[in-house]
A tleap script that builds the chain and sets N, CA, C and O, in Angstrom:
source leaprc.protein.ff14SB
mol = sequence {
  NMET THR ASP LYS GLU LEU ILE ARG THR LEU
  GLU LYS CYS ILE ARG GLN GLN ASN CYS PHE
  THR ALA GLU VAL ARG ASP ILE LEU ILE ALA
  TYR LYS ASN GLY GLY GLY GLN GLN GLN THR
  ALA GLN LYS LEU LEU GLU LYS LEU ALA ILE
  ASP PHE SER ASP ASN GLU LEU LEU GLN ASP
  ARG THR TYR ASP ILE VAL PHE ILE VAL THR
  GLY TRP CYS ASN PRO GLU ILE ARG VAL TRP
  CGLU
}
set mol.1.N position { 28.886 -44.445 -28.923 }
set mol.1.CA position { 29.391 -45.190 -27.782 }
set mol.1.C position { 30.441 -46.179 -28.278 }
set mol.1.O position { 30.187 -46.948 -29.206 }
set mol.2.N position { 31.597 -46.159 -27.673 }
set mol.2.CA position { 32.676 -47.063 -28.050 }
set mol.2.C position { 32.478 -48.436 -27.408 }
set mol.2.O position { 31.627 -48.614 -26.536 }
set mol.3.N position { 33.277 -49.396 -27.856 }
set mol.3.CA position { 33.227 -50.742 -27.276 }
set mol.3.C position { 33.541 -50.691 -25.779 }
set mol.3.O position { 32.868 -51.332 -24.972 }
set mol.4.N position { 34.567 -49.924 -25.424 }
set mol.4.CA position { 34.950 -49.810 -24.007 }
set mol.4.C position { 33.839 -49.183 -23.181 }
set mol.4.O position { 33.558 -49.636 -22.071 }
set mol.5.N position { 33.204 -48.142 -23.715 }
set mol.5.CA position { 32.104 -47.498 -22.996 }
set mol.5.C position { 30.933 -48.461 -22.831 }
set mol.5.O position { 30.291 -48.494 -21.781 }
set mol.6.N position { 30.661 -49.243 -23.868 }
set mol.6.CA position { 29.572 -50.222 -23.791 }
set mol.6.C position { 29.824 -51.201 -22.656 }
set mol.6.O position { 28.957 -51.403 -21.806 }
set mol.7.N position { 30.989 -51.805 -22.634 }
set mol.7.CA position { 31.286 -52.803 -21.606 }
set mol.7.C position { 31.297 -52.181 -20.222 }
set mol.7.O position { 30.787 -52.774 -19.271 }
set mol.8.N position { 31.865 -51.005 -20.100 }
set mol.8.CA position { 31.900 -50.326 -18.793 }
set mol.8.C position { 30.474 -50.058 -18.291 }
set mol.8.O position { 30.162 -50.295 -17.124 }
set mol.9.N position { 29.624 -49.566 -19.180 }
set mol.9.CA position { 28.239 -49.254 -18.818 }
set mol.9.C position { 27.456 -50.516 -18.481 }
set mol.9.O position { 26.728 -50.554 -17.489 }
set mol.10.N position { 27.605 -51.545 -19.304 }
set mol.10.CA position { 26.871 -52.789 -19.058 }
set mol.10.C position { 27.368 -53.510 -17.814 }
set mol.10.O position { 26.576 -54.096 -17.075 }
set mol.11.N position { 28.679 -53.470 -17.579 }
set mol.11.CA position { 29.203 -54.104 -16.365 }
set mol.11.C position { 28.616 -53.444 -15.121 }
set mol.11.O position { 28.308 -54.122 -14.141 }
set mol.12.N position { 28.464 -52.147 -15.160 }
set mol.12.CA position { 27.853 -51.421 -14.042 }
set mol.12.C position { 26.410 -51.901 -13.833 }
set mol.12.O position { 25.991 -52.146 -12.702 }
set mol.13.N position { 25.664 -52.032 -14.919 }
set mol.13.CA position { 24.288 -52.530 -14.828 }
set mol.13.C position { 24.257 -53.951 -14.286 }
set mol.13.O position { 23.434 -54.275 -13.429 }
set mol.14.N position { 25.143 -54.793 -14.780 }
set mol.14.CA position { 25.194 -56.197 -14.361 }
set mol.14.C position { 25.419 -56.301 -12.858 }
set mol.14.O position { 24.824 -57.150 -12.194 }
set mol.15.N position { 26.260 -55.457 -12.333 }
set mol.15.CA position { 26.568 -55.505 -10.903 }
set mol.15.C position { 25.423 -54.953 -10.042 }
set mol.15.O position { 25.369 -55.226 -8.842 }
set mol.16.N position { 24.516 -54.185 -10.639 }
set mol.16.CA position { 23.485 -53.507 -9.856 }
set mol.16.C position { 22.090 -54.105 -9.956 }
set mol.16.O position { 21.302 -53.960 -9.021 }
set mol.17.N position { 21.757 -54.776 -11.060 }
set mol.17.CA position { 20.346 -55.104 -11.265 }
set mol.17.C position { 20.144 -56.217 -12.273 }
set mol.17.O position { 21.085 -56.685 -12.914 }
set mol.18.N position { 18.897 -56.627 -12.395 }
set mol.18.CA position { 18.461 -57.502 -13.461 }
set mol.18.C position { 18.762 -56.799 -14.785 }
set mol.18.O position { 18.618 -55.580 -14.873 }
set mol.19.N position { 19.167 -57.526 -15.794 }
set mol.19.CA position { 19.599 -56.887 -17.036 }
set mol.19.C position { 18.705 -57.154 -18.236 }
set mol.19.O position { 19.016 -56.713 -19.343 }
set mol.20.N position { 17.622 -57.854 -18.045 }
set mol.20.CA position { 16.688 -58.103 -19.144 }
set mol.20.C position { 15.658 -56.986 -19.114 }
set mol.20.O position { 14.475 -57.218 -18.869 }
set mol.21.N position { 16.138 -55.746 -19.373 }
set mol.21.CA position { 15.313 -54.558 -19.175 }
set mol.21.C position { 15.362 -53.613 -20.368 }
set mol.21.O position { 16.236 -53.716 -21.229 }
set mol.22.N position { 14.405 -52.690 -20.398 }
set mol.22.CA position { 14.388 -51.649 -21.427 }
set mol.22.C position { 15.592 -50.726 -21.280 }
set mol.22.O position { 16.088 -50.198 -22.276 }
set mol.23.N position { 16.062 -50.525 -20.068 }
set mol.23.CA position { 17.240 -49.683 -19.842 }
set mol.23.C position { 18.460 -50.262 -20.553 }
set mol.23.O position { 19.202 -49.533 -21.211 }
set mol.24.N position { 18.664 -51.549 -20.423 }
set mol.24.CA position { 19.786 -52.205 -21.102 }
set mol.24.C position { 19.575 -52.152 -22.610 }
set mol.24.O position { 20.527 -51.939 -23.360 }
set mol.25.N position { 18.362 -52.340 -23.053 }
set mol.25.CA position { 18.044 -52.237 -24.486 }
set mol.25.C position { 18.421 -50.852 -24.998 }
set mol.25.O position { 19.005 -50.729 -26.074 }
set mol.26.N position { 18.095 -49.817 -24.243 }
set mol.26.CA position { 18.423 -48.452 -24.661 }
set mol.26.C position { 19.936 -48.244 -24.776 }
set mol.26.O position { 20.402 -47.545 -25.676 }
set mol.27.N position { 20.695 -48.847 -23.871 }
set mol.27.CA position { 22.158 -48.768 -23.935 }
set mol.27.C position { 22.646 -49.441 -25.219 }
set mol.27.O position { 23.512 -48.908 -25.912 }
set mol.28.N position { 22.099 -50.592 -25.528 }
set mol.28.CA position { 22.494 -51.313 -26.735 }
set mol.28.C position { 22.092 -50.550 -27.996 }
set mol.28.O position { 22.828 -50.556 -28.982 }
set mol.29.N position { 20.946 -49.901 -27.973 }
set mol.29.CA position { 20.517 -49.096 -29.121 }
set mol.29.C position { 21.465 -47.921 -29.322 }
set mol.29.O position { 21.816 -47.596 -30.456 }
set mol.30.N position { 21.882 -47.284 -28.233 }
set mol.30.CA position { 22.845 -46.185 -28.338 }
set mol.30.C position { 24.152 -46.680 -28.947 }
set mol.30.O position { 24.754 -45.999 -29.776 }
set mol.31.N position { 24.579 -47.848 -28.542 }
set mol.31.CA position { 25.789 -48.455 -29.097 }
set mol.31.C position { 25.599 -48.720 -30.590 }
set mol.31.O position { 26.462 -48.378 -31.398 }
set mol.32.N position { 24.482 -49.323 -30.954 }
set mol.32.CA position { 24.192 -49.626 -32.359 }
set mol.32.C position { 24.134 -48.344 -33.180 }
set mol.32.O position { 24.716 -48.274 -34.263 }
set mol.33.N position { 23.440 -47.335 -32.675 }
set mol.33.CA position { 23.305 -46.074 -33.403 }
set mol.33.C position { 24.637 -45.351 -33.557 }
set mol.33.O position { 24.804 -44.531 -34.460 }
set mol.34.N position { 25.576 -45.656 -32.679 }
set mol.34.CA position { 26.910 -45.081 -32.772 }
set mol.34.C position { 27.837 -45.884 -33.673 }
set mol.34.O position { 29.034 -45.605 -33.745 }
set mol.35.N position { 27.289 -46.872 -34.356 }
set mol.35.CA position { 28.083 -47.678 -35.279 }
set mol.35.C position { 28.516 -49.021 -34.728 }
set mol.35.O position { 29.238 -49.763 -35.394 }
set mol.36.N position { 28.081 -49.341 -33.512 }
set mol.36.CA position { 28.444 -50.619 -32.907 }
set mol.36.C position { 27.828 -51.792 -33.643 }
set mol.36.O position { 26.694 -51.726 -34.117 }
set mol.37.N position { 28.588 -52.856 -33.729 }
set mol.37.CA position { 28.159 -54.045 -34.459 }
set mol.37.C position { 27.657 -55.130 -33.507 }
set mol.37.O position { 28.170 -55.282 -32.398 }
set mol.38.N position { 26.661 -55.872 -33.948 }
set mol.38.CA position { 26.072 -56.948 -33.162 }
set mol.38.C position { 27.116 -57.997 -32.777 }
set mol.38.O position { 27.192 -58.399 -31.616 }
set mol.39.N position { 27.913 -58.437 -33.737 }
set mol.39.CA position { 28.900 -59.486 -33.456 }
set mol.39.C position { 29.941 -59.015 -32.446 }
set mol.39.O position { 30.384 -59.792 -31.601 }
set mol.40.N position { 30.328 -57.758 -32.531 }
set mol.40.CA position { 31.307 -57.222 -31.591 }
set mol.40.C position { 30.718 -57.184 -30.189 }
set mol.40.O position { 31.374 -57.579 -29.226 }
set mol.41.N position { 29.480 -56.708 -30.073 }
set mol.41.CA position { 28.818 -56.659 -28.767 }
set mol.41.C position { 28.716 -58.053 -28.173 }
set mol.41.O position { 28.967 -58.239 -26.982 }
set mol.42.N position { 28.352 -59.030 -28.982 }
set mol.42.CA position { 28.228 -60.404 -28.507 }
set mol.42.C position { 29.567 -60.937 -28.008 }
set mol.42.O position { 29.628 -61.544 -26.939 }
set mol.43.N position { 30.629 -60.719 -28.761 }
set mol.43.CA position { 31.952 -61.202 -28.354 }
set mol.43.C position { 32.417 -60.532 -27.062 }
set mol.43.O position { 32.975 -61.191 -26.184 }
set mol.44.N position { 32.190 -59.236 -26.945 }
set mol.44.CA position { 32.583 -58.521 -25.728 }
set mol.44.C position { 31.831 -59.057 -24.516 }
set mol.44.O position { 32.413 -59.227 -23.444 }
set mol.45.N position { 30.547 -59.323 -24.686 }
set mol.45.CA position { 29.743 -59.836 -23.577 }
set mol.45.C position { 30.106 -61.273 -23.223 }
set mol.45.O position { 30.092 -61.646 -22.050 }
set mol.46.N position { 30.425 -62.068 -24.214 }
set mol.46.CA position { 30.831 -63.442 -23.930 }
set mol.46.C position { 32.149 -63.463 -23.154 }
set mol.46.O position { 32.341 -64.309 -22.280 }
set mol.47.N position { 33.050 -62.544 -23.467 }
set mol.47.CA position { 34.289 -62.433 -22.695 }
set mol.47.C position { 33.980 -62.000 -21.264 }
set mol.47.O position { 34.571 -62.511 -20.313 }
set mol.48.N position { 33.054 -61.060 -21.118 }
set mol.48.CA position { 32.669 -60.605 -19.783 }
set mol.48.C position { 32.045 -61.750 -18.985 }
set mol.48.O position { 32.296 -61.878 -17.787 }
set mol.49.N position { 31.240 -62.573 -19.638 }
set mol.49.CA position { 30.634 -63.732 -18.962 }
set mol.49.C position { 31.714 -64.679 -18.450 }
set mol.49.O position { 31.587 -65.240 -17.362 }
set mol.50.N position { 32.767 -64.856 -19.225 }
set mol.50.CA position { 33.887 -65.692 -18.780 }
set mol.50.C position { 34.568 -65.055 -17.570 }
set mol.50.O position { 34.943 -65.743 -16.621 }
set mol.51.N position { 34.721 -63.736 -17.618 }
set mol.51.CA position { 35.319 -63.026 -16.485 }
set mol.51.C position { 34.495 -63.206 -15.215 }
set mol.51.O position { 35.039 -63.193 -14.110 }
set mol.52.N position { 33.178 -63.374 -15.373 }
set mol.52.CA position { 32.279 -63.551 -14.229 }
set mol.52.C position { 32.036 -65.029 -13.911 }
set mol.52.O position { 31.087 -65.346 -13.193 }
set mol.53.N position { 32.853 -65.925 -14.415 }
set mol.53.CA position { 32.605 -67.356 -14.241 }
set mol.53.C position { 32.596 -67.792 -12.778 }
set mol.53.O position { 32.066 -68.855 -12.454 }
set mol.54.N position { 33.171 -66.994 -11.903 }
set mol.54.CA position { 33.162 -67.340 -10.484 }
set mol.54.C position { 31.942 -66.780 -9.746 }
set mol.54.O position { 31.810 -66.972 -8.538 }
set mol.55.N position { 31.054 -66.092 -10.464 }
set mol.55.CA position { 29.860 -65.515 -9.857 }
set mol.55.C position { 28.664 -65.811 -10.761 }
set mol.55.O position { 28.460 -65.142 -11.774 }
set mol.56.N position { 27.887 -66.805 -10.388 }
set mol.56.CA position { 26.780 -67.267 -11.231 }
set mol.56.C position { 25.743 -66.185 -11.498 }
set mol.56.O position { 25.230 -66.095 -12.613 }
set mol.57.N position { 25.423 -65.364 -10.507 }
set mol.57.CA position { 24.429 -64.311 -10.689 }
set mol.57.C position { 24.884 -63.305 -11.747 }
set mol.57.O position { 24.122 -62.963 -12.651 }
set mol.58.N position { 26.118 -62.837 -11.634 }
set mol.58.CA position { 26.626 -61.858 -12.596 }
set mol.58.C position { 26.761 -62.477 -13.988 }
set mol.58.O position { 26.522 -61.814 -14.997 }
set mol.59.N position { 27.141 -63.731 -14.028 }
set mol.59.CA position { 27.247 -64.406 -15.316 }
set mol.59.C position { 25.867 -64.552 -15.965 }
set mol.59.O position { 25.722 -64.333 -17.167 }
set mol.60.N position { 24.861 -64.917 -15.178 }
set mol.60.CA position { 23.493 -65.028 -15.704 }
set mol.60.C position { 22.991 -63.691 -16.229 }
set mol.60.O position { 22.353 -63.638 -17.280 }
set mol.61.N position { 23.269 -62.625 -15.514 }
set mol.61.CA position { 22.856 -61.291 -15.956 }
set mol.61.C position { 23.543 -60.920 -17.272 }
set mol.61.O position { 22.943 -60.296 -18.146 }
set mol.62.N position { 24.794 -61.310 -17.393 }
set mol.62.CA position { 25.531 -61.044 -18.627 }
set mol.62.C position { 24.895 -61.800 -19.783 }
set mol.62.O position { 24.726 -61.246 -20.870 }
set mol.63.N position { 24.543 -63.055 -19.560 }
set mol.63.CA position { 23.900 -63.838 -20.622 }
set mol.63.C position { 22.516 -63.294 -20.973 }
set mol.63.O position { 22.073 -63.443 -22.111 }
set mol.64.N position { 21.833 -62.675 -20.031 }
set mol.64.CA position { 20.567 -62.013 -20.360 }
set mol.64.C position { 20.796 -60.943 -21.424 }
set mol.64.O position { 19.985 -60.783 -22.336 }
set mol.65.N position { 21.897 -60.216 -21.305 }
set mol.65.CA position { 22.209 -59.181 -22.296 }
set mol.65.C position { 22.599 -59.836 -23.618 }
set mol.65.O position { 22.233 -59.341 -24.684 }
set mol.66.N position { 23.329 -60.932 -23.560 }
set mol.66.CA position { 23.680 -61.658 -24.784 }
set mol.66.C position { 22.408 -62.067 -25.518 }
set mol.66.O position { 22.351 -61.990 -26.745 }
set mol.67.N position { 21.397 -62.496 -24.789 }
set mol.67.CA position { 20.131 -62.890 -25.419 }
set mol.67.C position { 19.483 -61.711 -26.141 }
set mol.67.O position { 18.906 -61.882 -27.215 }
set mol.68.N position { 19.574 -60.525 -25.562 }
set mol.68.CA position { 19.039 -59.332 -26.231 }
set mol.68.C position { 19.843 -59.047 -27.493 }
set mol.68.O position { 19.273 -58.762 -28.546 }
set mol.69.N position { 21.157 -59.124 -27.389 }
set mol.69.CA position { 22.032 -58.842 -28.535 }
set mol.69.C position { 21.787 -59.827 -29.675 }
set mol.69.O position { 21.737 -59.429 -30.839 }
set mol.70.N position { 21.634 -61.104 -29.347 }
set mol.70.CA position { 21.478 -62.128 -30.386 }
set mol.70.C position { 20.041 -62.257 -30.889 }
set mol.70.O position { 19.794 -62.916 -31.899 }
set mol.71.N position { 19.097 -61.631 -30.191 }
set mol.71.CA position { 17.700 -61.701 -30.621 }
set mol.71.C position { 16.922 -62.840 -30.005 }
set mol.71.O position { 15.778 -63.082 -30.390 }
set mol.72.N position { 17.520 -63.553 -29.045 }
set mol.72.CA position { 16.826 -64.636 -28.342 }
set mol.72.C position { 16.004 -64.042 -27.204 }
set mol.72.O position { 16.221 -64.341 -26.030 }
set mol.73.N position { 15.053 -63.190 -27.590 }
set mol.73.CA position { 14.220 -62.488 -26.613 }
set mol.73.C position { 12.919 -62.077 -27.298 }
set mol.73.O position { 12.730 -62.313 -28.491 }
set mol.74.N position { 12.043 -61.468 -26.539 }
set mol.74.CA position { 10.798 -60.974 -27.111 }
set mol.74.C position { 11.092 -59.931 -28.181 }
set mol.74.O position { 12.043 -59.160 -28.051 }
set mol.75.N position { 10.288 -59.901 -29.229 }
set mol.75.CA position { 10.544 -58.955 -30.322 }
set mol.75.C position { 10.615 -57.489 -29.871 }
set mol.75.O position { 11.362 -56.703 -30.455 }
set mol.76.N position { 9.860 -57.120 -28.858 }
set mol.76.CA position { 9.848 -55.716 -28.430 }
set mol.76.C position { 11.127 -55.271 -27.736 }
set mol.76.O position { 11.349 -54.073 -27.558 }
set mol.77.N position { 11.965 -56.212 -27.346 }
set mol.77.CA position { 13.230 -55.839 -26.676 }
set mol.77.C position { 14.447 -56.052 -27.597 }
set mol.77.O position { 15.568 -55.707 -27.221 }
set mol.78.N position { 14.240 -56.607 -28.773 }
set mol.78.CA position { 15.337 -56.839 -29.722 }
set mol.78.C position { 15.960 -55.524 -30.171 }
set mol.78.O position { 15.287 -54.499 -30.276 }
set mol.79.N position { 17.244 -55.579 -30.429 }
set mol.79.CA position { 17.971 -54.411 -30.907 }
set mol.79.C position { 18.364 -54.604 -32.376 }
set mol.79.O position { 18.157 -53.713 -33.199 }
set mol.80.N position { 18.917 -55.743 -32.690 }
set mol.80.CA position { 19.289 -56.046 -34.073 }
set mol.80.C position { 18.296 -57.051 -34.622 }
set mol.80.O position { 17.882 -57.972 -33.918 }
set mol.81.N position { 17.918 -56.877 -35.866 }
set mol.81.CA position { 16.950 -57.797 -36.500 }
set mol.81.C position { 17.654 -58.841 -37.319 }
set mol.81.O position { 17.003 -59.695 -37.921 }
savepdb mol mol.pdb
quit
């Protein structure tokens, strides 16, 4: 999964649902397994959060994914150690 595919897929999830989910974790794992880096994912999501600065709900959902990426979540949902 490329960086562009990751953001496109996650943005779709952000617009549709709560993002602190196993589904989002699976997307991040696919990205990681495809060679995606934790720092890159974090930077892309932080930019997306800025893009959503006019919509608190979408921004909060984006930060939920950032928490998964950075490991600020329950151990069972972490992607990078």
